[in-house]
C-alpha beads as a LAMMPS data file, in Angstrom:
LAMMPS data file: protein, C-alpha beads

137 atoms
136 bonds

1 atom types
1 bond types

-500.0 500.0 xlo xhi
-500.0 500.0 ylo yhi
-500.0 500.0 zlo zhi

Masses

1 110.0

Atoms # bond

1 1 1 -299.625 176.844 101.509
2 1 1 -300.035 173.083 100.830
3 1 1 -300.661 171.024 103.945
4 1 1 -297.819 168.769 105.069
5 1 1 -298.562 165.368 106.613
6 1 1 -299.008 165.073 110.364
7 1 1 -295.602 164.638 112.056
8 1 1 -295.018 160.970 112.876
9 1 1 -294.002 159.940 116.395
10 1 1 -290.823 157.888 116.654
11 1 1 -291.262 154.425 118.134
12 1 1 -288.715 153.312 120.733
13 1 1 -288.147 149.826 122.170
14 1 1 -290.382 150.819 125.121
15 1 1 -293.211 152.119 122.903
16 1 1 -293.052 149.789 119.888
17 1 1 -295.867 147.551 121.197
18 1 1 -298.106 150.625 121.522
19 1 1 -297.480 151.724 117.916
20 1 1 -297.887 148.143 116.653
21 1 1 -301.290 148.151 118.378
22 1 1 -302.426 151.467 116.941
23 1 1 -301.523 150.237 113.456
24 1 1 -303.951 147.318 114.058
25 1 1 -306.627 149.700 115.418
26 1 1 -305.990 148.785 119.064
27 1 1 -305.310 151.183 121.920
28 1 1 -302.875 149.360 124.206
29 1 1 -302.128 150.258 127.817
30 1 1 -299.902 148.680 130.413
31 1 1 -300.952 147.280 133.788
32 1 1 -298.723 146.508 136.738
33 1 1 -298.898 142.853 137.731
34 1 1 -298.009 143.763 141.331
35 1 1 -300.145 146.812 142.232
36 1 1 -302.718 146.656 139.356
37 1 1 -302.115 150.270 138.262
38 1 1 -303.056 150.863 134.608
39 1 1 -300.858 153.520 133.044
40 1 1 -299.910 155.539 129.987
41 1 1 -297.511 156.419 128.373
42 1 1 -295.722 153.091 127.921
43 1 1 -292.624 152.458 130.010
44 1 1 -290.757 149.369 131.211
45 1 1 -291.752 149.794 134.881
46 1 1 -294.826 150.786 136.901
47 1 1 -294.921 154.508 137.747
48 1 1 -296.803 153.627 140.949
49 1 1 -294.592 151.000 142.582
50 1 1 -291.593 150.731 140.187
51 1 1 -292.250 147.039 139.527
52 1 1 -290.914 145.716 136.240
53 1 1 -293.634 143.061 136.165
54 1 1 -296.085 144.638 133.708
55 1 1 -298.627 143.343 131.201
56 1 1 -300.171 144.866 128.096
57 1 1 -303.954 145.166 127.848
58 1 1 -306.267 146.401 125.126
59 1 1 -308.215 149.467 126.236
60 1 1 -311.909 149.849 125.469
61 1 1 -311.248 153.018 123.487
62 1 1 -313.877 154.854 125.537
63 1 1 -312.992 158.071 127.331
64 1 1 -314.267 161.428 128.553
65 1 1 -312.991 164.826 127.530
66 1 1 -310.966 166.007 130.528
67 1 1 -309.469 169.272 129.246
68 1 1 -308.652 171.039 125.987
69 1 1 -307.439 174.183 124.304
70 1 1 -308.451 175.287 120.825
71 1 1 -305.348 176.187 118.853
72 1 1 -305.975 179.085 116.478
73 1 1 -302.404 179.440 115.190
74 1 1 -301.400 178.323 111.722
75 1 1 -299.462 175.075 111.452
76 1 1 -298.344 173.532 108.156
77 1 1 -299.623 170.067 109.155
78 1 1 -303.000 170.943 110.661
79 1 1 -306.049 172.794 109.448
80 1 1 -306.987 175.229 112.194
81 1 1 -308.556 175.712 114.482
82 1 1 -308.007 172.353 116.155
83 1 1 -308.443 171.013 119.675
84 1 1 -305.448 169.835 121.658
85 1 1 -307.038 167.736 124.354
86 1 1 -306.532 165.489 127.342
87 1 1 -308.943 162.588 127.612
88 1 1 -309.436 160.339 130.611
89 1 1 -309.659 156.747 129.469
90 1 1 -312.280 154.418 130.929
91 1 1 -309.389 152.399 132.395
92 1 1 -308.084 155.451 134.309
93 1 1 -305.044 156.933 132.562
94 1 1 -305.169 160.281 130.808
95 1 1 -303.645 160.890 127.411
96 1 1 -303.030 163.886 125.185
97 1 1 -304.713 163.771 121.784
98 1 1 -306.784 165.726 119.289
99 1 1 -310.566 165.790 119.142
100 1 1 -311.831 165.212 115.608
101 1 1 -315.106 164.892 113.681
102 1 1 -316.825 167.788 115.417
103 1 1 -316.764 171.586 115.334
104 1 1 -313.704 172.952 117.112
105 1 1 -315.701 175.324 119.329
106 1 1 -316.392 175.576 123.068
107 1 1 -320.068 174.879 122.323
108 1 1 -319.211 171.508 120.741
109 1 1 -316.305 170.535 123.013
110 1 1 -318.046 170.049 126.331
111 1 1 -315.938 168.896 129.256
112 1 1 -316.745 165.366 130.430
113 1 1 -318.454 164.492 127.129
114 1 1 -318.006 160.867 126.058
115 1 1 -315.483 160.297 123.282
116 1 1 -314.131 157.222 121.522
117 1 1 -310.853 156.413 119.856
118 1 1 -310.310 156.487 116.133
119 1 1 -307.002 156.036 114.342
120 1 1 -305.309 158.117 111.637
121 1 1 -302.581 156.518 109.567
122 1 1 -299.539 158.801 109.380
123 1 1 -297.283 156.472 107.390
124 1 1 -296.756 152.748 106.787
125 1 1 -295.558 152.221 110.372
126 1 1 -297.519 154.681 112.528
127 1 1 -301.195 155.362 113.169
128 1 1 -302.063 157.915 115.844
129 1 1 -304.987 157.591 118.255
130 1 1 -307.426 160.500 118.027
131 1 1 -310.797 160.850 119.733
132 1 1 -314.236 161.782 118.417
133 1 1 -317.538 162.418 120.201
134 1 1 -319.682 159.338 120.756
135 1 1 -322.709 159.476 118.463
136 1 1 -326.015 159.904 120.273
137 1 1 -324.393 160.631 123.626

Bonds

1 1 1 2
2 1 2 3
3 1 3 4
4 1 4 5
5 1 5 6
6 1 6 7
7 1 7 8
8 1 8 9
9 1 9 10
10 1 10 11
11 1 11 12
12 1 12 13
13 1 13 14
14 1 14 15
15 1 15 16
16 1 16 17
17 1 17 18
18 1 18 19
19 1 19 20
20 1 20 21
21 1 21 22
22 1 22 23
23 1 23 24
24 1 24 25
25 1 25 26
26 1 26 27
27 1 27 28
28 1 28 29
29 1 29 30
30 1 30 31
31 1 31 32
32 1 32 33
33 1 33 34
34 1 34 35
35 1 35 36
36 1 36 37
37 1 37 38
38 1 38 39
39 1 39 40
40 1 40 41
41 1 41 42
42 1 42 43
43 1 43 44
44 1 44 45
45 1 45 46
46 1 46 47
47 1 47 48
48 1 48 49
49 1 49 50
50 1 50 51
51 1 51 52
52 1 52 53
53 1 53 54
54 1 54 55
55 1 55 56
56 1 56 57
57 1 57 58
58 1 58 59
59 1 59 60
60 1 60 61
61 1 61 62
62 1 62 63
63 1 63 64
64 1 64 65
65 1 65 66
66 1 66 67
67 1 67 68
68 1 68 69
69 1 69 70
70 1 70 71
71 1 71 72
72 1 72 73
73 1 73 74
74 1 74 75
75 1 75 76
76 1 76 77
77 1 77 78
78 1 78 79
79 1 79 80
80 1 80 81
81 1 81 82
82 1 82 83
83 1 83 84
84 1 84 85
85 1 85 86
86 1 86 87
87 1 87 88
88 1 88 89
89 1 89 90
90 1 90 91
91 1 91 92
92 1 92 93
93 1 93 94
94 1 94 95
95 1 95 96
96 1 96 97
97 1 97 98
98 1 98 99
99 1 99 100
100 1 100 101
101 1 101 102
102 1 102 103
103 1 103 104
104 1 104 105
105 1 105 106
106 1 106 107
107 1 107 108
108 1 108 109
109 1 109 110
110 1 110 111
111 1 111 112
112 1 112 113
113 1 113 114
114 1 114 115
115 1 115 116
116 1 116 117
117 1 117 118
118 1 118 119
119 1 119 120
120 1 120 121
121 1 121 122
122 1 122 123
123 1 123 124
124 1 124 125
125 1 125 126
126 1 126 127
127 1 127 128
128 1 128 129
129 1 129 130
130 1 130 131
131 1 131 132
132 1 132 133
133 1 133 134
134 1 134 135
135 1 135 136
136 1 136 137
């Protein structure tokens, strides 16, 4: 079966800045101007204090592998097996992603290992943030 392209997320007015950033190779987060909480996913108000006074900041792209599952099932858009993961960003928020550029085995996917963001272009408008192990770590 020929592989189909990765499904593309749909940008909304609340998330457009995030997808504009990923297209430029930037991982953008939001930070509350009132309580200083850094959060993900994007939304028009702080999930901590409900303030609508929020700023956008560029994340370092550094994270640690928090949790994962190795999917063994066939999917027309993904070569299996592949890791569905949660990473904890250096700035604090956690995000769901895939781990790439390493064997998709429990021996290679060690919890708390350092990972860094990389971007995969899905179409002309969307690039998705994925994470790979940090070389030499």
